[in-house]
C-alpha positions as CSV (number, residue, x, y, z in Angstrom):
1,M,48.1,58.8,58.9
2,Y,51.7,59.4,58.1
3,Q,51.1,61.4,55.0
4,D,48.0,63.2,56.6
5,D,49.6,64.3,59.7
6,Y,53.1,64.9,58.6
7,P,53.1,65.5,54.9
8,N,56.7,66.8,54.7
9,S,58.3,63.9,56.7
10,P,59.5,61.8,53.7
11,Q,61.1,64.9,52.2
12,I,63.0,65.5,55.5
13,F,64.8,62.1,55.1
14,E,65.4,62.6,51.3
15,R,67.1,65.9,52.2
16,I,69.3,64.2,54.9
17,E,70.4,61.4,52.4
18,F,71.3,63.9,49.8
19,K,73.3,66.1,52.1
20,G,75.0,62.9,53.5
21,A,76.1,61.8,49.9
22,D,77.3,65.3,49.1
23,L,79.1,66.2,52.3
24,Y,80.1,62.8,53.7
25,P,80.8,60.6,50.6
26,V,82.8,57.8,52.3
27,Q,80.5,57.5,55.2
28,F,77.4,57.7,53.0
29,A,78.7,55.1,50.6
30,A,79.3,52.7,53.7
31,I,76.1,53.3,55.5
32,Y,73.8,53.3,52.4
33,D,75.5,50.4,50.6
34,P,72.8,48.5,48.8
35,A,74.0,45.2,50.3
36,R,71.8,43.7,53.0
37,Y,74.8,43.6,55.3
38,S,77.3,46.5,55.6
39,L,80.3,46.0,57.9
40,I,82.1,49.1,58.7
41,E,85.4,49.4,60.6
42,A,86.0,53.0,61.4
43,T,88.0,55.6,63.2
44,T,86.5,56.9,66.4
45,K,84.3,59.9,65.8
46,A,84.3,59.5,62.0
47,G,80.6,59.8,61.5
48,K,79.6,56.1,61.6
49,T,77.3,56.5,64.5
50,A,75.4,59.7,63.5
51,G,75.1,58.3,60.0
52,C,73.6,55.0,61.1
53,L,71.1,56.8,63.4
54,V,70.0,58.7,60.3
55,W,69.9,55.4,58.3
56,L,67.9,53.6,61.0
57,M,65.5,56.5,61.2
58,D,65.1,56.5,57.5
59,Q,64.3,52.8,57.4
60,A,61.7,53.2,60.0
61,A,60.2,56.4,58.3
62,H,59.5,54.2,55.3
63,G,58.2,51.2,57.2
64,Q,54.7,49.9,58.0
65,P,52.6,50.4,61.2
66,G,53.8,48.0,63.9
67,W,57.3,47.3,62.4
68,N,60.2,47.3,64.8
69,Y,63.7,48.6,64.3
70,W,66.6,48.1,66.6
71,W,69.8,49.7,67.7
72,V,71.8,47.2,69.7
73,A,74.8,48.2,71.7
74,P,77.2,46.2,73.9
75,V,76.0,47.7,77.2
76,F,72.9,49.7,78.3
77,P,74.7,53.1,78.9
78,V,76.0,53.0,75.2
79,A,72.5,52.3,74.0
80,T,71.3,55.2,76.1
81,V,73.8,57.6,74.4
82,A,72.5,56.6,71.1
83,F,68.9,57.1,72.1
84,R,69.5,60.5,73.3
85,R,71.4,61.5,70.1
86,M,68.5,60.4,68.0
87,I,65.8,62.3,69.8
88,A,68.0,65.3,69.9
89,G,68.5,65.2,66.2
90,M,64.9,64.5,65.1
91,P,62.6,67.3,63.9
92,P,60.4,68.6,66.8
93,G,57.0,67.1,67.0
94,M,57.7,64.3,64.6
95,F,58.1,61.6,67.2
96,E,57.1,60.3,70.6
97,K,59.7,59.0,73.1
98,N,59.4,56.4,75.8
99,E,62.5,56.9,78.0
100,S,61.8,53.9,80.2
101,E,61.8,51.5,77.3
102,L,64.3,53.5,75.2
103,R,61.8,53.6,72.4
104,V,61.0,56.2,69.6
105,D,57.7,56.0,68.0
106,L,57.2,57.6,64.6
107,P,53.9,58.9,63.2
108,N,53.7,56.0,60.7
109,G,53.3,53.6,63.6
110,T,56.9,52.2,63.4
111,H,59.0,51.7,66.6
112,I,62.8,52.2,67.1
113,F,64.2,50.4,70.2
114,F,67.6,50.9,71.7
115,K,68.8,47.7,73.4
116,S,71.7,46.2,75.2
117,G,73.5,43.0,74.0
118,E,74.6,42.1,77.6
119,K,72.0,39.4,77.9
120,P,71.6,37.9,74.4
121,D,68.7,35.7,75.5
122,N,66.5,38.9,75.8
123,L,67.0,39.6,72.1
124,Y,65.1,36.6,70.8
125,G,61.5,36.4,69.8
126,E,60.8,39.7,67.9
127,D,60.5,40.3,64.2
128,V,62.7,43.1,63.3
129,H,63.0,45.0,60.0
130,A,66.4,46.7,60.2
131,V,69.2,46.7,62.8
132,V,72.3,48.6,63.7
133,L,74.9,46.7,65.8
134,D,76.9,49.4,67.4
135,E,80.5,48.9,68.8
136,A,80.5,45.4,67.4
137,S,84.1,44.6,68.2
138,R,83.1,45.0,71.9
139,M,79.9,43.1,71.7
140,R,79.4,39.4,72.4
141,E,79.0,37.2,69.3
142,E,75.9,35.7,71.1
143,A,74.2,39.0,70.8
144,F,74.7,39.0,67.0
145,I,73.4,35.5,66.7
146,A,70.3,36.4,68.6
147,V,69.7,39.5,66.5
148,R,70.2,37.6,63.3
149,T,67.3,35.4,64.3
150,T,64.9,38.3,64.6
151,L,65.6,39.1,60.8
152,T,64.7,35.7,59.5
153,K,61.1,36.4,58.6
154,T,61.6,40.0,57.6
155,R,64.9,39.6,55.7
156,G,65.8,42.9,57.4
157,R,69.0,44.9,56.6
158,V,71.8,45.3,59.0
159,R,74.6,47.8,59.6
160,I,77.4,46.4,61.8
161,I,79.8,49.3,62.9
162,G,82.7,49.5,65.3
163,N,86.3,50.6,66.0
164,V,89.0,48.0,65.5
165,K,89.9,46.1,68.6
166,G,92.5,43.4,67.8
167,R,91.9,40.4,65.6
168,R,90.3,37.8,67.8
169,N,86.7,39.2,67.9
170,W,83.8,37.9,65.7
171,F,83.5,41.4,64.2
172,Y,87.0,41.4,62.9
173,K,86.5,37.8,61.5
174,M,83.2,38.8,59.8
175,C,84.7,41.8,58.2
176,R,87.4,39.8,56.7
177,K,84.8,37.4,55.3
178,A,82.8,40.3,53.8
179,E,85.9,41.8,52.4
180,S,87.1,38.6,50.8
181,G,83.7,37.9,49.2
182,D,82.9,34.9,51.4
183,M,79.8,36.5,52.8
184,P,76.9,36.7,50.3
185,N,75.1,40.0,50.0
186,A,77.5,41.7,52.4
187,A,79.8,44.8,51.9
188,Y,82.8,45.9,53.7
189,H,83.9,49.5,54.3
190,K,86.7,51.1,56.2
191,I,86.6,54.8,57.4
192,T,89.8,56.3,58.7
193,W,90.8,59.7,60.2
194,K,91.6,60.9,56.7
195,D,88.0,60.4,55.6
196,A,86.8,62.2,58.8
197,V,89.1,65.1,58.3
198,S,88.2,65.3,54.6
199,A,84.5,65.5,55.6
200,K,85.3,68.2,58.2
201,I,84.0,65.9,61.0
202,L,87.5,66.0,62.8
203,D,90.3,68.7,62.7
204,M,93.8,67.7,61.7
205,E,95.0,69.4,64.8
206,E,93.1,66.9,66.9
207,I,94.4,64.0,65.0
208,D,98.0,65.2,65.5
209,D,97.4,65.6,69.2
210,A,96.0,62.1,69.4
211,R,99.0,60.8,67.6
212,R,101.3,62.5,70.1
213,V,99.7,61.5,73.3
214,L,98.3,58.0,72.6
215,P,100.4,54.9,72.5
216,E,101.2,53.9,68.8
217,Q,99.0,50.7,69.0
218,A,96.0,52.6,70.4
219,F,96.3,55.3,67.7
220,K,96.5,52.9,64.9
221,Q,93.4,50.9,66.1
222,L,91.2,54.0,67.1
223,Y,92.1,56.4,64.3
224,E,93.5,54.3,61.5
225,A,91.3,51.3,61.9
226,D,94.4,49.1,61.9
227,P,94.2,46.1,64.2
228,A,96.8,45.4,66.7
229,D,99.3,42.6,66.1
230,D,97.7,40.1,68.5
231,E,99.8,37.3,70.0
232,G,99.6,34.0,68.2
233,N,100.4,35.2,64.7
234,P,103.5,33.2,63.5
235,F,104.7,35.7,60.8
236,G,104.4,39.0,62.5
237,I,102.3,41.8,61.1
238,E,105.1,44.2,60.4
239,A,107.0,41.4,58.6
240,I,104.1,40.6,56.5
241,R,103.7,44.2,55.5
242,A,107.4,44.6,54.8
243,C,107.0,42.0,52.1
244,H,104.3,44.0,50.3
245,I,104.8,44.8,46.6
246,P,102.3,47.2,44.9
247,K,101.8,45.0,41.9
248,M,102.3,41.5,40.7
249,S,105.9,40.9,39.2
250,L,106.2,40.9,35.5
251,F,108.9,38.2,35.5
252,P,108.2,34.7,34.4
253,V,106.5,32.1,36.8
254,Q,108.9,29.8,38.4
255,A,106.7,27.8,40.7
256,W,103.0,27.4,41.6
257,G,101.4,26.4,45.0
258,W,97.8,25.1,44.8
259,D,95.4,24.5,47.7
260,V,92.4,22.5,46.5
261,A,88.9,23.4,47.9
262,R,87.1,21.2,50.3
263,K,83.3,21.7,50.9
264,V,82.9,25.5,51.3
265,D,86.7,26.4,50.9
266,W,88.3,28.1,47.9
267,T,90.7,26.6,45.4
268,V,93.7,29.0,45.4
269,G,96.7,29.0,43.3
270,I,99.7,31.4,43.8
271,A,102.6,31.7,41.4
272,L,106.1,33.1,42.4
273,D,108.9,34.2,40.1
274,R,112.4,32.9,40.7
275,G,113.1,35.9,43.1
276,G,110.1,35.0,45.2
277,D,107.7,37.8,44.1
278,M,104.1,37.0,43.3
279,V,103.3,36.8,39.6
280,H,99.8,35.6,39.7
281,M,96.9,34.4,41.9
282,E,93.9,32.4,41.2
283,R,90.9,32.0,43.7
284,F,87.8,30.2,42.7
285,Q,85.0,27.9,43.7
286,K,84.1,25.6,40.8
287,P,83.0,22.0,40.1
288,W,85.9,19.4,40.2
289,R,86.0,19.2,36.3
290,D,86.3,22.9,35.9
291,T,88.7,23.1,38.8
292,K,91.1,20.7,37.1
293,F,90.9,22.5,33.8
294,A,91.5,25.9,35.4
295,M,94.5,24.6,37.3
296,V,96.1,23.1,34.2
297,N,95.4,26.3,32.2
298,A,96.8,28.6,34.8
299,S,99.9,26.5,35.6
300,N,100.8,26.2,31.9
301,G,103.5,23.5,32.4
302,K,105.4,25.3,35.3
303,S,106.4,23.5,38.4
304,A,103.3,23.2,40.6
305,L,103.0,21.8,44.1
306,M,99.5,21.1,45.4
307,D,97.9,19.8,48.6
308,S,97.1,16.2,47.7
309,T,95.7,15.2,51.0
310,G,92.3,13.5,50.9
311,V,90.3,14.7,47.9
312,G,93.4,16.1,46.4
313,D,94.7,12.6,45.5
314,P,92.5,11.7,42.6
315,I,92.7,15.3,41.3
316,L,96.6,15.1,41.3
317,E,96.5,11.9,39.4
318,D,94.3,13.5,36.8
319,L,96.6,16.5,36.5
320,Q,99.6,14.5,36.3
321,A,98.1,12.5,33.5
322,A,97.4,15.6,31.5
323,P,100.1,16.3,28.8
324,G,102.6,19.0,29.4
325,T,101.9,19.3,33.2
326,N,104.3,19.4,36.1
327,F,102.2,18.9,39.1
328,Q,103.4,17.2,42.3
329,G,101.7,16.5,45.6
330,Y,102.4,17.5,49.2
331,L,100.8,15.3,51.9
332,F,99.5,17.3,54.8
333,S,99.9,15.9,58.3
334,P,100.5,17.8,61.6
335,K,104.3,17.4,61.2
336,S,104.6,18.2,57.5
337,K,102.3,21.2,57.8
338,Q,104.4,22.5,60.6
339,A,107.5,22.2,58.4
340,L,105.7,23.9,55.6
341,M,104.6,26.8,57.6
342,E,107.8,27.2,59.4
343,R,109.6,27.6,55.9
344,L,106.9,30.3,55.2
345,V,107.7,32.1,58.4
346,V,111.3,32.2,57.6
347,A,110.6,33.5,54.0
348,I,108.3,36.3,55.3
349,Q,110.4,37.3,58.3
350,H,113.6,37.4,56.1
351,K,111.7,39.3,53.4
352,E,112.4,36.6,50.8
353,I,109.1,37.0,49.0
354,G,106.9,39.7,47.6
355,L,103.3,39.7,48.4
356,T,100.2,41.6,47.2
357,G,96.4,41.1,47.3
358,E,94.1,42.0,50.2
359,V,92.6,38.5,50.6
360,L,96.0,37.0,51.0
361,I,97.3,39.7,53.4
362,N,94.2,39.4,55.5
363,E,94.6,35.6,55.7
364,L,98.3,36.0,56.7
365,E,97.5,38.6,59.3
366,S,94.7,36.5,60.8
367,F,96.7,33.2,60.8
368,E,97.4,31.6,64.2
369,Y,99.6,29.1,65.9
370,E,99.5,27.3,69.3
371,Y,101.7,24.8,71.0
372,T,100.2,21.3,71.5
373,A,101.5,18.0,72.9
374,H,102.3,16.9,69.4
375,G,104.1,20.1,68.3
376,V,103.0,23.5,66.8
377,R,99.5,23.7,65.3
378,Y,99.1,26.2,62.5
379,S,95.5,27.2,61.4
380,A,93.1,30.0,60.5
381,P,90.7,31.2,63.3
382,D,87.4,29.5,63.5
383,G,85.1,30.5,60.6
384,M,88.0,31.9,58.5
385,H,89.9,30.4,55.6
386,D,93.6,29.7,55.2
387,D,93.5,28.6,51.5
388,C,95.7,31.5,50.4
389,V,98.2,30.9,53.1
390,C,98.5,27.2,52.3
391,A,98.9,28.0,48.6
392,L,101.5,30.5,49.3
393,A,103.4,28.1,51.6
394,L,103.3,25.5,48.9
395,A,104.6,27.9,46.4
396,V,107.5,29.0,48.7
397,F,108.3,25.3,49.5
398,G,108.0,24.5,45.7
399,L,110.4,27.3,44.8
400,G,112.9,25.8,47.3
401,A,115.7,27.2,49.2
402,R,117.4,30.1,47.4
403,G,115.1,29.9,44.4
404,Q,115.6,26.2,43.6
405,P,112.6,24.4,42.3
406,F,111.6,21.2,44.2
407,A,112.6,17.9,42.6
408,S,110.9,15.3,44.7
409,S,107.8,13.7,42.9
410,R,106.1,13.2,46.3
411,V,106.7,15.7,49.0
412,G,105.6,15.9,52.6
413,K,108.2,13.7,54.2
414,A,111.3,14.8,52.4
415,S,112.2,17.5,49.9
416,G,114.6,17.5,47.0
417,D,117.6,19.8,46.5
418,G,116.6,21.5,43.2
419,D,117.4,21.0,39.6
420,T,120.1,22.1,37.2
421,E,118.5,25.4,35.9
422,T,120.7,28.4,36.7
423,Q,119.2,30.5,39.5
424,P,119.9,34.1,40.4
425,A,122.4,34.6,43.3
426,Y,121.4,36.2,46.5
427,D,123.1,38.5,49.0
428,D,121.7,37.5,52.4
429,T,122.7,40.7,54.0
430,N,120.5,43.2,52.0
431,R,118.6,40.7,49.8
432,V,119.8,42.1,46.5
433,R,119.6,39.5,43.7
434,A,122.5,39.5,41.2
435,G,120.8,40.4,37.8
436,W,117.4,40.8,39.6
437,E,116.4,44.2,40.8
438,D,114.8,44.2,44.2
439,R,111.3,45.5,43.3
440,R,109.9,46.4,46.8
441,G,108.1,49.6,46.4
442,L,109.4,50.4,43.0
443,G,106.1,50.3,41.2
444,F,106.5,47.0,39.3
């Protein structure tokens, strides 16, 4: 029926795809990513909505009679806008529309529905072959959960798009999981005003005007896809970024910090030079035997402080028994973790360390604290990891005050004062190290 009635329809979609790849390369790469899930944080009016309308229409055009395809928005009016944009952009005579149901029917017998996520219970029950979740940062997580169940049988593909809206919504957290590789068969993409201007979707004059008239925080979120510094981050987003170095240090390793995986977590090791800059980072998920071998091999006899709580204890004993190693344990408790994180807060806010690596930076920016009856509780948001943060905190603690390595064989209740090795001097006023060039932003 599809071929007989509309013989040129498949070619229409092929031409749309080709033009998209040619004219809008960043947008096309994000929307047509081969991964099952593509999560896209994007500037307002950067082409993500129009591109995903084409993508969903393309999916339906190559589907089978009776298959359903969904566009889900946070509220009904937003779904209506997308419905009208689709029917306005489709070739005349190639579809039938049902405005009361917000449904587009294609000649091959597939159906595209435009739905609201306001009442997630209404989204259960159907089998759906492809979905776009629009304005995901403003959508309830329960709506995503409901939509995900509709894809179980079909293994349908998903595009999750939205502007950035802080750091406490499920979309932000899922983007960080996809970006760090914690979400199988998922890809992460970011589209900013620069990509929109490059593709001639937006004019530079309009960007300059938005920068002038909008509050700085609003401009960063809506045009640079840069989330606001939500309350609850102990380090401060600007302080984290002020510690950024473009590349790993080339100076020798002085201290390692290791956080050992539990269940679905990652084993992470971070090495610092004596000036506090990152030299190396390991992040992996391996069996225990391979984990211990990798830790010994990476640490290479240097001072290494590791989380020895719970499953870490037998691993620590094995590591300490290996010849030429220098592993010591840190016992995590609410009080000792608070002390560890407060030392890291000081190091970041005083720019005592140099940081690099997207996974680490994302974890630091997402990290949270709250006051409890027993003190301050530091942790990652639900569903996210803090392995990199803990490894960094252990490395900083292991490095010690003013670059002195730890000396205590069992840390967590008290720390040592350092060893006899000569360390570089510091000038606290401008953080210039005697004999060690401050490498912030110098390309090392």
